C-alpha positions as CSV (number, residue, x, y, z in Angstrom):
1,M,-28.6,81.5,44.9
2,K,-27.7,83.5,41.8
3,S,-24.0,83.4,42.7
4,T,-24.4,79.3,42.9
5,L,-26.6,79.7,39.2
6,R,-24.0,81.6,37.8
7,N,-21.3,79.2,38.7
8,E,-22.9,76.4,37.4
9,Q,-24.0,78.1,34.2
10,I,-20.3,78.7,33.6
11,W,-18.8,75.3,34.9
12,L,-21.4,74.0,32.3
13,A,-20.1,76.6,29.2
14,V,-16.5,75.3,30.2
15,G,-17.4,71.5,30.1
16,S,-19.4,72.2,26.8
17,L,-16.4,74.1,24.9
18,M,-14.0,71.2,26.3
19,I,-16.1,68.3,24.8
20,I,-16.3,70.6,21.5
21,A,-12.4,70.9,21.7
22,A,-11.8,67.2,22.2
23,V,-14.1,66.2,19.6
24,A,-12.7,68.9,17.0
25,L,-8.8,67.8,18.3
26,T,-9.9,64.2,17.7
27,A,-11.1,64.7,14.3
28,G,-8.2,66.6,13.4
29,L,-5.9,63.8,14.7
30,V,-8.0,61.3,12.1
31,Y,-7.7,63.7,9.1
32,T,-4.0,64.3,9.8
33,K,-2.9,60.7,10.2
34,V,-1.0,60.3,7.2
35,V,1.2,63.1,8.5
36,L,1.1,62.7,12.1
37,V,1.9,59.3,12.7
38,P,5.3,59.6,10.8
39,F,6.0,62.6,12.6
40,V,5.5,61.3,15.8
41,L,7.5,58.3,15.3
42,A,10.3,60.6,13.9
43,V,10.0,62.3,17.5
44,F,10.3,59.5,19.3
45,L,13.2,58.1,17.0
46,S,15.2,61.3,17.1
47,T,14.4,61.3,21.0
48,V,16.3,57.5,21.3
49,V,19.4,58.8,18.6
50,M,19.8,62.3,20.3
51,P,22.5,60.8,22.9
52,L,24.4,59.3,20.1
53,V,24.5,62.6,18.2
54,D,25.8,64.6,21.4
55,F,28.1,61.8,21.9
56,L,29.6,62.3,18.5
57,V,29.3,66.1,18.8
58,L,30.6,66.9,22.3
59,R,33.1,63.9,23.0
60,C,34.3,62.8,19.5
61,K,34.5,66.3,18.3
62,I,32.7,65.4,14.9
63,P,30.3,68.4,13.3
64,Q,26.6,68.1,14.0
65,S,25.9,67.4,10.3
66,L,27.9,64.7,9.8
67,A,27.0,63.1,13.3
68,I,23.6,63.1,12.2
69,A,24.5,61.5,8.7
70,L,26.4,58.8,11.0
71,A,23.5,58.3,13.0
72,L,21.0,58.0,10.3
73,V,23.1,55.3,8.4
74,L,23.4,53.3,11.5
75,I,18.9,53.6,11.6
76,V,19.0,52.7,7.9
77,V,21.0,49.7,8.4
78,F,19.1,48.5,11.3
79,L,15.9,48.6,10.0
80,S,16.9,47.1,6.8
81,V,18.1,44.0,8.3
82,F,14.9,44.0,10.5
83,G,12.9,44.4,7.3
84,M,14.7,41.3,5.9
85,F,14.1,39.2,8.6
86,L,10.3,40.6,8.7
87,I,9.8,40.0,4.8
88,G,11.1,36.2,5.6
89,A,9.0,35.6,8.4
90,V,6.0,36.6,6.4
91,D,7.2,34.4,3.5
92,A,7.6,31.5,5.9
93,I,3.8,31.6,7.0
94,V,2.7,31.9,3.2
95,T,4.8,29.1,2.1
96,T,3.7,26.8,5.2
97,A,0.1,27.7,5.3
98,G,-1.0,25.3,2.8
99,E,0.8,22.2,4.2
100,Y,-0.7,23.2,7.9
101,I,-4.3,23.3,6.8
102,R,-3.8,19.9,5.4
103,S,-2.2,18.3,8.4
104,F,-4.8,19.9,10.7
105,K,-7.3,17.4,9.6
106,D,-5.7,14.6,11.9
107,P,-5.8,16.6,15.4
108,T,-9.3,17.8,14.7
109,A,-10.5,14.1,13.8
110,H,-9.2,12.8,17.3
111,I,-10.9,15.8,19.2
112,F,-14.1,14.9,17.4
113,K,-13.9,11.2,18.2
114,W,-13.2,12.1,21.8
115,L,-16.4,14.3,21.8
116,E,-18.3,11.5,20.2
117,D,-16.9,9.0,23.0
118,W,-18.9,11.3,25.5
119,H,-21.9,11.0,23.5
120,I,-21.4,14.6,21.8
121,K,-22.7,14.5,18.4
122,V,-21.0,16.9,16.1
123,D,-21.0,17.1,12.2
124,Y,-17.4,16.6,11.7
125,D,-17.4,16.6,7.9
126,K,-19.6,20.0,7.9
127,I,-17.3,21.8,10.4
128,L,-13.8,20.2,8.4
129,T,-15.4,21.5,5.0
130,V,-16.1,25.3,6.5
131,V,-12.5,25.1,8.2
132,E,-10.7,23.9,5.1
133,Q,-12.8,27.1,3.2
134,Q,-12.4,29.7,5.7
135,L,-9.1,29.0,7.2
136,P,-7.1,29.8,4.3
137,A,-9.3,33.4,3.9
138,I,-8.3,33.9,7.5
139,I,-4.3,33.1,7.3
140,T,-4.5,35.2,3.8
141,Q,-5.9,38.4,5.4
142,A,-3.8,38.3,8.6
143,V,-0.6,37.8,6.3
144,G,-2.4,40.8,4.1
145,T,-2.8,43.0,6.9
146,G,1.0,42.4,8.3
147,T,2.3,42.9,4.8
148,V,0.3,46.1,4.3
149,L,1.4,47.4,7.6
150,I,5.3,46.7,6.4
151,A,4.2,48.2,3.1
152,S,3.0,51.3,5.0
153,L,6.3,51.7,7.0
154,I,8.3,51.2,4.1
155,A,6.4,54.2,2.3
156,N,6.4,56.4,5.4
157,G,10.3,55.6,5.8
158,F,11.7,58.4,3.8
159,L,9.1,60.8,5.4
160,I,10.1,60.0,9.0
161,T,13.7,60.0,7.6
162,F,13.0,63.5,6.7
163,F,11.4,64.6,10.1
164,V,14.5,62.9,11.9
165,I,17.1,65.1,10.2
166,F,15.1,68.3,10.6
167,L,14.4,67.5,14.3
168,L,18.1,66.8,14.7
169,A,19.5,69.2,12.7
170,G,17.3,72.0,14.9
171,R,18.7,70.6,18.1
172,D,21.7,72.1,19.6
173,S,23.7,69.4,21.2
174,H,25.7,72.1,23.4
175,R,22.2,73.2,25.2
176,K,20.8,70.6,27.2
177,P,17.2,70.5,27.6
178,I,15.7,71.6,31.0
179,G,12.6,71.2,33.0
180,L,9.5,70.0,31.6
181,L,11.2,69.1,28.3
182,K,13.9,67.3,29.7
183,E,11.3,64.9,32.0
184,I,9.6,64.0,28.6
185,E,12.7,63.1,26.6
186,S,14.0,61.3,29.8
187,A,10.6,59.1,30.1
188,V,10.3,58.7,26.4
189,R,13.5,57.2,25.9
190,R,13.7,55.3,29.0
191,Y,10.3,53.5,27.8
192,I,11.5,53.2,24.4
193,I,15.0,51.8,25.1
194,T,13.6,49.5,28.0
195,K,10.4,48.3,26.0
196,F,12.8,47.4,22.8
197,A,15.3,45.4,25.2
198,I,12.5,43.6,26.8
199,S,10.9,42.5,23.6
200,A,13.7,41.4,22.2
201,V,14.8,39.4,25.1
202,T,11.5,37.8,25.2
203,G,10.9,37.2,21.7
204,L,14.6,35.4,22.2
205,L,13.1,33.1,24.9
206,V,10.3,32.4,23.1
207,W,12.3,31.4,20.1
208,L,14.6,29.1,22.3
209,I,11.4,27.7,23.8
210,L,9.8,26.8,20.9
211,N,12.7,25.4,19.0
212,V,13.4,23.2,22.2
213,L,9.8,21.9,22.1
214,G,10.3,21.2,18.3
215,L,7.8,23.8,16.7
216,Q,8.3,24.4,13.2
217,M,8.9,28.0,12.4
218,A,10.0,29.2,15.7
219,F,12.0,32.0,15.0
220,V,9.1,33.4,13.0
221,F,6.9,33.3,16.5
222,G,9.8,34.6,18.3
223,L,10.2,37.5,16.0
224,L,6.3,38.2,16.2
225,T,6.6,38.2,19.7
226,F,9.0,41.0,19.5
227,L,6.6,42.9,17.3
228,L,3.5,42.2,19.5
229,N,5.2,43.3,22.7
230,F,5.3,46.8,21.8
231,I,1.5,46.8,22.2
232,P,1.1,46.6,26.2
233,S,-1.4,43.8,27.4
234,I,-3.2,43.1,24.3
235,G,0.4,42.0,22.3
236,S,1.3,39.5,24.9
237,I,-2.0,37.4,24.8
238,I,-2.0,37.2,20.9
239,A,1.5,36.1,20.8
240,T,1.1,33.8,23.2
241,L,-1.8,32.1,21.7
242,L,-0.5,32.6,18.0
243,P,1.3,29.3,17.7
244,L,-1.4,27.1,19.0
245,P,-2.9,26.5,15.6
246,W,0.4,25.4,14.3
247,A,1.3,23.3,17.4
248,A,-2.2,21.4,16.9
249,A,-1.5,20.6,13.2
250,Q,2.0,19.3,14.0
251,F,2.1,17.2,17.3
252,D,-0.1,14.1,17.6
253,S,0.4,14.7,21.6
254,V,-1.5,17.1,23.6
255,W,1.4,17.9,26.0
256,P,3.8,19.4,23.6
257,I,0.7,21.7,22.5
258,I,0.0,22.6,26.2
259,G,3.7,23.6,26.5
260,V,3.8,25.7,23.4
261,V,1.2,28.0,24.6
262,A,2.1,27.5,28.6
263,I,5.7,28.1,29.1
264,P,6.0,31.3,26.5
265,G,3.0,32.3,28.5
266,A,4.8,32.1,31.7
267,V,7.6,33.9,30.3
268,Q,5.4,36.8,29.2
269,M,3.7,36.9,32.9
270,V,6.7,37.0,34.6
271,I,8.8,39.7,32.4
272,G,5.6,41.6,31.9
273,N,4.4,41.7,35.6
274,A,7.7,41.4,37.7
275,I,10.7,42.5,35.5
276,E,9.2,45.5,33.1
277,P,7.4,47.5,35.7
278,K,11.0,47.6,37.9
279,L,12.9,48.3,34.8
280,L,10.8,51.0,33.5
281,G,10.4,52.4,37.1
282,R,8.2,55.4,38.1
283,G,8.5,57.5,35.1
284,L,5.0,56.6,33.4
285,E,3.1,55.7,36.2
286,L,-0.1,54.9,34.1
287,H,-2.7,52.9,35.8
288,P,-3.6,49.5,34.1
289,V,-6.8,50.8,33.3
290,S,-5.4,54.3,31.3
291,I,-3.1,51.8,29.4
292,L,-6.1,49.8,28.3
293,L,-8.2,52.9,27.5
294,S,-5.4,54.6,25.7
295,L,-4.7,51.5,23.3
296,A,-8.6,51.6,22.3
297,F,-8.6,55.2,21.9
298,W,-5.4,55.6,20.1
299,G,-6.1,52.1,18.0
300,L,-9.4,53.8,16.9
301,L,-7.7,56.5,15.6
302,W,-4.6,55.3,14.2
303,G,-4.8,51.7,14.0
304,Y,-1.9,49.1,14.8
305,M,0.6,52.3,14.9
306,G,-1.9,53.8,17.2
307,M,-1.6,50.9,19.7
308,V,2.1,50.7,19.7
309,L,2.5,54.6,20.1
310,A,-0.4,54.8,22.9
311,V,1.4,54.3,26.1
312,P,4.1,56.9,25.3
313,I,1.9,59.5,24.0
314,T,-0.6,58.9,27.2
315,A,2.8,59.1,29.4
316,I,3.6,62.4,27.7
317,I,-0.2,63.7,28.3
318,R,0.3,62.9,31.9
319,I,3.6,64.7,32.5
320,I,2.1,67.9,31.3
321,L,-1.0,67.6,32.9
322,I,0.6,67.0,36.6
323,R,3.0,70.0,36.2
324,Y,0.0,72.7,36.6
325,D,-2.3,73.0,39.4
326,T,-5.6,73.3,37.1
327,T,-4.9,70.4,35.5
328,R,-3.0,68.0,37.8
329,A,-6.3,66.1,39.1
330,M,-6.5,64.9,35.5
331,G,-3.0,63.7,35.4
332,N,-3.3,61.9,38.7
333,L,-6.3,60.3,37.3
334,L,-4.6,58.7,34.6
335,G,-2.0,57.4,37.1
336,G,-5.1,55.7,39.2
337,K,-5.4,58.4,41.9
338,L,-8.5,59.5,42.1
339,P,-9.1,63.3,43.8
340,G,-8.6,63.4,47.4
341,Q,-6.3,60.0,47.3
342,D,-3.1,60.0,48.6
343,I,-2.4,56.5,47.1
344,A,-2.9,55.0,43.8
345,L,-5.4,52.6,43.1
């Protein structure tokens, strides 16, 4: 009896200490967000660039400092070109927002007339006044949020570059990582490269589909699809519904509006549910519930960038947990395996 009580007290003490440690760690992650987010981005970026640096050093016999410089130049050129496209997309949204707000009256009038035919009384003038007053503020807020995010990335660019230089400089290309470090690098690199390629293909297909359907700013929505696809699950839903107001304002018929949402949505579903899991392989092995919870947790801690980084961070945590007997059950839980189960949920 005393032994059982003693064990319960030990487990209660351990559980309490774990809760306190988790709260303290969460507070630390929030407090150090300004430094940790650029550092984590730099770690992931350097993980992708490392094979290029190794190739230049080992195969091309280039000094490591010069190889790092060439890799950084390539990164800066790519980010600069991408930033120009992104700024152009934001400018296009701001420029055409007023035009679409004005053209939004006709389709809404048809909708309310259809409701009146079914004897559903709606105060059209009042609702239209509210829409005209609120919609510009909503668009401005959304564009402002995107602009703040872009400005934050640019402002942190120097810090990220600084971290990348030191991470690459502190690594010996002649010594390959082994064990746990090798597994983490491989999983993260595979996830980032595969996710980038899938998001690029998805964005390109959405742009082509919307362009064929005749939707204006099809390129902008294709670019936004590429960006939002880095946020698992939620991003693809937002990207699918994003062109809907513009389509409703532009088209008189309902079928093009349905096509603007349905066809890209089908593409997103096929790629996200059939192609992407096969390409990513079994390196992550995260249950969908674990992914959603990680999105919520890291999103609360680090905002939009936390949602982008949620999956690779959670995958790293899982890889570390399953390496040790004491924490293997928690690692399996992230993969959807309950204690005592041989197969995932």
